[in-house]
N, CA, C and O atoms as a GROMACS GRO file, in nm:
protein
  332
    1MET      N    1  19.456  12.062  -3.802
    1MET     CA    2  19.336  11.998  -3.876
    1MET      C    3  19.187  12.074  -3.877
    1MET      O    4  19.078  12.018  -3.872
    2VAL      N    5  19.214  12.214  -3.884
    2VAL     CA    6  19.106  12.289  -3.877
    2VAL      C    7  18.992  12.268  -3.967
    2VAL      O    8  18.873  12.256  -3.937
    3VAL      N    9  19.048  12.264  -4.083
    3VAL     CA   10  18.964  12.250  -4.239
    3VAL      C   11  18.881  12.097  -4.234
    3VAL      O   12  18.768  12.086  -4.281
    4LEU      N   13  18.948  11.995  -4.178
    4LEU     CA   14  18.907  11.881  -4.204
    4LEU      C   15  18.866  11.814  -4.056
    4LEU      O   16  18.857  11.691  -4.044
    5SER      N   17  18.843  11.901  -3.951
    5SER     CA   18  18.822  11.821  -3.837
    5SER      C   19  18.681  11.866  -3.792
    5SER      O   20  18.641  11.976  -3.830
    6HIS      N   21  18.608  11.796  -3.720
    6HIS     CA   22  18.489  11.818  -3.646
    6HIS      C   23  18.467  11.768  -3.491
    6HIS      O   24  18.461  11.647  -3.470
    7PHE      N   25  18.458  11.847  -3.403
    7PHE     CA   26  18.460  11.804  -3.267
    7PHE      C   27  18.611  11.754  -3.246
    7PHE      O   28  18.624  11.658  -3.170
    8ASN      N   29  18.697  11.794  -3.289
    8ASN     CA   30  18.829  11.767  -3.278
    8ASN      C   31  18.866  11.636  -3.316
    8ASN      O   32  18.958  11.581  -3.256
    9GLN      N   33  18.807  11.580  -3.409
    9GLN     CA   34  18.806  11.431  -3.468
    9GLN      C   35  18.849  11.469  -3.609
    9GLN      O   36  18.770  11.522  -3.687
   10PRO      N   37  18.983  11.440  -3.645
   10PRO     CA   38  18.985  11.426  -3.810
   10PRO      C   39  18.905  11.341  -3.878
   10PRO      O   40  18.883  11.222  -3.859
   11ILE      N   41  18.855  11.427  -3.975
   11ILE     CA   42  18.726  11.358  -4.065
   11ILE      C   43  18.807  11.271  -4.165
   11ILE      O   44  18.762  11.158  -4.185
   12VAL      N   45  18.924  11.307  -4.233
   12VAL     CA   46  19.000  11.201  -4.316
   12VAL      C   47  19.026  11.057  -4.244
   12VAL      O   48  19.003  10.944  -4.288
   13SER      N   49  19.076  11.094  -4.127
   13SER     CA   50  19.128  10.999  -4.044
   13SER      C   51  18.998  10.891  -3.992
   13SER      O   52  19.010  10.768  -3.994
   14ARG      N   53  18.903  10.946  -3.959
   14ARG     CA   54  18.769  10.893  -3.936
   14ARG      C   55  18.702  10.800  -4.036
   14ARG      O   56  18.674  10.682  -4.016
   15ALA      N   57  18.680  10.875  -4.153
   15ALA     CA   58  18.620  10.825  -4.284
   15ALA      C   59  18.704  10.701  -4.335
   15ALA      O   60  18.656  10.602  -4.390
   16ALA      N   61  18.853  10.726  -4.305
   16ALA     CA   62  18.954  10.625  -4.365
   16ALA      C   63  18.943  10.500  -4.264
   16ALA      O   64  18.971  10.388  -4.306
   17ALA      N   65  18.905  10.517  -4.141
   17ALA     CA   66  18.945  10.423  -4.024
   17ALA      C   67  18.955  10.255  -4.073
   17ALA      O   68  19.041  10.180  -4.027
   18GLN      N   69  18.848  10.209  -4.180
   18GLN     CA   70  18.880  10.097  -4.228
   18GLN      C   71  18.941  10.085  -4.362
   18GLN      O   72  18.958   9.978  -4.420
   19ASN      N   73  18.974  10.206  -4.408
   19ASN     CA   74  18.984  10.175  -4.568
   19ASN      C   75  19.119  10.261  -4.592
   19ASN      O   76  19.155  10.277  -4.708
   20HIS      N   77  19.190  10.312  -4.495
   20HIS     CA   78  19.306  10.379  -4.548
   20HIS      C   79  19.434  10.289  -4.525
   20HIS      O   80  19.440  10.184  -4.460
   21HIS      N   81  19.527  10.350  -4.587
   21HIS     CA   82  19.644  10.273  -4.600
   21HIS      C   83  19.766  10.375  -4.559
   21HIS      O   84  19.731  10.492  -4.545
   22LYS      N   85  19.900  10.347  -4.540
   22LYS     CA   86  20.020  10.425  -4.525
   22LYS      C   87  20.087  10.402  -4.642
   22LYS      O   88  20.081  10.298  -4.707
   23ASP      N   89  20.170  10.532  -4.676
   23ASP     CA   90  20.248  10.508  -4.781
   23ASP      C   91  20.397  10.491  -4.714
   23ASP      O   92  20.416  10.482  -4.593
   24ALA      N   93  20.507  10.487  -4.820
   24ALA     CA   94  20.620  10.456  -4.763
   24ALA      C   95  20.686  10.536  -4.639
   24ALA      O   96  20.760  10.489  -4.553
   25ASP      N   97  20.638  10.671  -4.653
   25ASP     CA   98  20.671  10.771  -4.569
   25ASP      C   99  20.585  10.780  -4.436
   25ASP      O  100  20.601  10.868  -4.352
   26GLY      N  101  20.476  10.662  -4.427
   26GLY     CA  102  20.409  10.664  -4.308
   26GLY      C  103  20.289  10.754  -4.295
   26GLY      O  104  20.226  10.770  -4.190
   27LYS      N  105  20.260  10.820  -4.424
   27LYS     CA  106  20.152  10.935  -4.414
   27LYS      C  107  20.012  10.840  -4.451
   27LYS      O  108  20.015  10.742  -4.526
   28THR      N  109  19.915  10.879  -4.397
   28THR     CA  110  19.788  10.806  -4.390
   28THR      C  111  19.715  10.868  -4.510
   28THR      O  112  19.703  10.990  -4.517
   29SER      N  113  19.663  10.783  -4.607
   29SER     CA  114  19.584  10.819  -4.726
   29SER      C  115  19.451  10.736  -4.736
   29SER      O  116  19.438  10.625  -4.683
   30VAL      N  117  19.364  10.793  -4.801
   30VAL     CA  118  19.230  10.755  -4.827
   30VAL      C  119  19.187  10.776  -4.991
   30VAL      O  120  19.216  10.878  -5.054
   31LYS      N  121  19.126  10.684  -5.035
   31LYS     CA  122  19.079  10.702  -5.165
   31LYS      C  123  18.966  10.816  -5.179
   31LYS      O  124  18.873  10.805  -5.099
   32PHE      N  125  18.962  10.917  -5.265
   32PHE     CA  126  18.879  11.033  -5.283
   32PHE      C  127  18.736  10.960  -5.279
   32PHE      O  128  18.658  11.019  -5.204
   33GLY      N  129  18.680  10.840  -5.346
   33GLY     CA  130  18.572  10.774  -5.364
   33GLY      C  131  18.518  10.744  -5.206
   33GLY      O  132  18.408  10.775  -5.160
   34VAL      N  133  18.611  10.686  -5.146
   34VAL     CA  134  18.577  10.652  -4.994
   34VAL      C  135  18.524  10.764  -4.916
   34VAL      O  136  18.428  10.759  -4.839
   35LEU      N  137  18.606  10.878  -4.947
   35LEU     CA  138  18.558  10.997  -4.862
   35LEU      C  139  18.426  11.069  -4.928
   35LEU      O  140  18.352  11.144  -4.863
   36PHE      N  141  18.409  11.041  -5.044
   36PHE     CA  142  18.312  11.099  -5.116
   36PHE      C  143  18.172  11.042  -5.088
   36PHE      O  144  18.068  11.107  -5.081
   37ASN      N  145  18.187  10.910  -5.074
   37ASN     CA  146  18.056  10.803  -5.030
   37ASN      C  147  18.050  10.786  -4.884
   37ASN      O  148  17.978  10.695  -4.844
   38ASP      N  149  18.106  10.851  -4.806
   38ASP     CA  150  18.103  10.840  -4.661
   38ASP      C  151  18.004  10.929  -4.617
   38ASP      O  152  18.006  11.048  -4.645
   39ASP      N  153  17.907  10.868  -4.539
   39ASP     CA  154  17.766  10.958  -4.501
   39ASP      C  155  17.827  11.079  -4.401
   39ASP      O  156  17.800  11.198  -4.422
   40GLN      N  157  17.907  11.037  -4.295
   40GLN     CA  158  17.931  11.139  -4.208
   40GLN      C  159  18.018  11.261  -4.279
   40GLN      O  160  17.999  11.377  -4.242
   41CYS      N  161  18.102  11.233  -4.369
   41CYS     CA  162  18.145  11.339  -4.448
   41CYS      C  163  18.051  11.410  -4.530
   41CYS      O  164  18.052  11.533  -4.531
   42ALA      N  165  17.970  11.343  -4.599
   42ALA     CA  166  17.860  11.403  -4.664
   42ALA      C  167  17.778  11.499  -4.600
   42ALA      O  168  17.728  11.601  -4.647
   43ASN      N  169  17.770  11.447  -4.478
   43ASN     CA  170  17.670  11.556  -4.403
   43ASN      C  171  17.745  11.675  -4.320
   43ASN      O  172  17.694  11.780  -4.281
   44LEU      N  173  17.866  11.634  -4.306
   44LEU     CA  174  17.951  11.769  -4.227
   44LEU      C  175  18.006  11.865  -4.342
   44LEU      O  176  18.030  11.983  -4.318
   45PHE      N  177  18.023  11.809  -4.464
   45PHE     CA  178  18.089  11.900  -4.571
   45PHE      C  179  18.002  11.889  -4.690
   45PHE      O  180  18.023  11.807  -4.779
   46GLU      N  181  17.902  11.973  -4.691
   46GLU     CA  182  17.822  11.983  -4.838
   46GLU      C  183  17.907  11.986  -4.945
   46GLU      O  184  17.890  11.908  -5.038
   47ALA      N  185  18.014  12.079  -4.946
   47ALA     CA  186  18.092  12.106  -5.049
   47ALA      C  187  18.240  12.044  -5.022
   47ALA      O  188  18.345  12.107  -5.010
   48LEU      N  189  18.225  11.918  -5.016
   48LEU     CA  190  18.348  11.826  -4.988
   48LEU      C  191  18.451  11.851  -5.075
   48LEU      O  192  18.564  11.847  -5.025
   49VAL      N  193  18.443  11.877  -5.200
   49VAL     CA  194  18.544  11.900  -5.307
   49VAL      C  195  18.599  12.043  -5.289
   49VAL      O  196  18.708  12.071  -5.338
   50GLY      N  197  18.534  12.127  -5.228
   50GLY     CA  198  18.580  12.264  -5.208
   50GLY      C  199  18.669  12.277  -5.092
   50GLY      O  200  18.764  12.355  -5.079
   51THR      N  201  18.620  12.180  -4.998
   51THR     CA  202  18.671  12.198  -4.865
   51THR      C  203  18.834  12.102  -4.914
   51THR      O  204  18.944  12.145  -4.881
   52LEU      N  205  18.821  12.010  -4.970
   52LEU     CA  206  18.946  11.942  -4.995
   52LEU      C  207  19.066  12.030  -5.070
   52LEU      O  208  19.186  12.020  -5.047
   53LYS      N  209  19.001  12.119  -5.164
   53LYS     CA  210  19.086  12.236  -5.216
   53LYS      C  211  19.138  12.304  -5.120
   53LYS      O  212  19.260  12.305  -5.108
   54ALA      N  213  19.051  12.379  -5.030
   54ALA     CA  214  19.114  12.469  -4.935
   54ALA      C  215  19.204  12.392  -4.845
   54ALA      O  216  19.305  12.451  -4.806
   55ALA      N  217  19.185  12.276  -4.808
   55ALA     CA  218  19.273  12.171  -4.741
   55ALA      C  219  19.426  12.196  -4.784
   55ALA      O  220  19.524  12.225  -4.716
   56LYS      N  221  19.408  12.174  -4.925
   56LYS     CA  222  19.521  12.136  -5.012
   56LYS      C  223  19.612  12.254  -5.017
   56LYS      O  224  19.734  12.247  -5.010
   57ARG      N  225  19.533  12.377  -5.031
   57ARG     CA  226  19.600  12.511  -5.059
   57ARG      C  227  19.661  12.510  -4.905
   57ARG      O  228  19.778  12.546  -4.913
   58LYS      N  229  19.631  12.486  -4.794
   58LYS     CA  230  19.675  12.526  -4.663
   58LYS      C  231  19.774  12.411  -4.630
   58LYS      O  232  19.825  12.408  -4.518
   59LYS      N  233  19.810  12.298  -4.743
   59LYS     CA  234  19.896  12.195  -4.683
   59LYS      C  235  19.877  12.099  -4.603
   59LYS      O  236  19.968  12.026  -4.564
   60ILE      N  237  19.742  12.085  -4.564
   60ILE     CA  238  19.690  11.978  -4.471
   60ILE      C  239  19.672  11.866  -4.526
   60ILE      O  240  19.678  11.769  -4.450
   61ILE      N  241  19.648  11.844  -4.656
   61ILE     CA  242  19.633  11.730  -4.745
   61ILE      C  243  19.714  11.748  -4.869
   61ILE      O  244  19.780  11.849  -4.892
   62THR      N  245  19.704  11.643  -4.952
   62THR     CA  246  19.724  11.665  -5.086
   62THR      C  247  19.679  11.559  -5.175
   62THR      O  248  19.652  11.447  -5.130
   63PHE      N  249  19.673  11.580  -5.265
   63PHE     CA  250  19.633  11.483  -5.397
   63PHE      C  251  19.687  11.524  -5.530
   63PHE      O  252  19.746  11.630  -5.549
   64GLU      N  253  19.659  11.422  -5.634
   64GLU     CA  254  19.684  11.454  -5.748
   64GLU      C  255  19.612  11.560  -5.808
   64GLU      O  256  19.498  11.576  -5.765
   65GLY      N  257  19.645  11.625  -5.886
   65GLY     CA  258  19.569  11.749  -5.973
   65GLY      C  259  19.510  11.858  -5.891
   65GLY      O  260  19.542  11.874  -5.773
   66GLU      N  261  19.422  11.935  -5.953
   66GLU     CA  262  19.373  12.042  -5.885
   66GLU      C  263  19.218  12.023  -5.841
   66GLU      O  264  19.177  12.098  -5.752
   67LEU      N  265  19.139  11.935  -5.892
   67LEU     CA  266  19.007  11.885  -5.876
   67LEU      C  267  18.961  11.758  -5.877
   67LEU      O  268  18.972  11.688  -5.978
   68LEU      N  269  18.909  11.717  -5.772
   68LEU     CA  270  18.852  11.569  -5.760
   68LEU      C  271  18.702  11.582  -5.805
   68LEU      O  272  18.626  11.673  -5.771
   69LEU      N  273  18.670  11.473  -5.889
   69LEU     CA  274  18.549  11.468  -5.937
   69LEU      C  275  18.488  11.330  -5.918
   69LEU      O  276  18.539  11.233  -5.975
   70GLN      N  277  18.360  11.314  -5.826
   70GLN     CA  278  18.310  11.176  -5.826
   70GLN      C  279  18.314  11.077  -5.953
   70GLN      O  280  18.274  11.127  -6.058
   71GLY      N  281  18.352  10.959  -5.955
   71GLY     CA  282  18.365  10.871  -6.055
   71GLY      C  283  18.506  10.893  -6.118
   71GLY      O  284  18.597  10.813  -6.096
   72VAL      N  285  18.522  10.996  -6.190
   72VAL     CA  286  18.659  11.002  -6.252
   72VAL      C  287  18.768  10.988  -6.140
   72VAL      O  288  18.851  10.903  -6.172
   73HIS      N  289  18.784  11.031  -6.052
   73HIS     CA  290  18.869  11.047  -5.939
   73HIS      C  291  18.863  10.958  -5.805
   73HIS      O  292  18.923  10.981  -5.700
   74ASP      N  293  18.790  10.868  -5.828
   74ASP     CA  294  18.749  10.794  -5.709
   74ASP      C  295  18.859  10.718  -5.650
   74ASP      O  296  18.846  10.688  -5.531
   75ASN      N  297  18.979  10.677  -5.720
   75ASN     CA  298  19.084  10.622  -5.686
   75ASN      C  299  19.200  10.689  -5.636
   75ASN      O  300  19.298  10.631  -5.590
   76VAL      N  301  19.184  10.828  -5.648
   76VAL     CA  302  19.292  10.910  -5.615
   76VAL      C  303  19.294  10.915  -5.489
   76VAL      O  304  19.194  10.922  -5.418
   77ASP      N  305  19.429  10.912  -5.444
   77ASP     CA  306  19.458  10.911  -5.292
   77ASP      C  307  19.470  11.051  -5.239
   77ASP      O  308  19.540  11.140  -5.287
   78VAL      N  309  19.393  11.058  -5.136
   78VAL     CA  310  19.394  11.188  -5.050
   78VAL      C  311  19.499  11.163  -4.939
   78VAL      O  312  19.498  11.068  -4.861
   79ILE      N  313  19.578  11.251  -4.945
   79ILE     CA  314  19.710  11.200  -4.854
   79ILE      C  315  19.713  11.303  -4.748
   79ILE      O  316  19.746  11.416  -4.784
   80LEU      N  317  19.675  11.277  -4.586
   80LEU     CA  318  19.692  11.343  -4.498
   80LEU      C  319  19.846  11.385  -4.437
   80LEU      O  320  19.928  11.307  -4.390
   81LEU      N  321  19.858  11.526  -4.452
   81LEU     CA  322  20.002  11.561  -4.438
   81LEU      C  323  20.030  11.616  -4.288
   81LEU      O  324  20.146  11.628  -4.248
   82GLN      N  325  19.912  11.650  -4.202
   82GLN     CA  326  19.924  11.674  -4.089
   82GLN      C  327  19.846  11.577  -3.998
   82GLN      O  328  19.740  11.538  -4.046
   83ASP      N  329  19.884  11.524  -3.858
   83ASP     CA  330  19.828  11.473  -3.778
   83ASP      C  331  19.736  11.545  -3.682
   83ASP      O  332  19.676  11.481  -3.595
   0.00000   0.00000   0.00000
């Protein structure tokens, strides 16, 4: 979780603490809008969209599509592939 961690605490998991869900495979996911509007995420990652793209390339997370934009993709699940 190098890309999405801060002080050894997974950002996706922390931001999703109250708004996450698990899919049929038991993977944790959170809506992009929740991440985008989370103050801790915003303060830690000025370029959240770029950080998510990099994490997707490294197969740490996955999401539908290539790019997530506020508003348009608020309901897209960001799925954590690694714990």
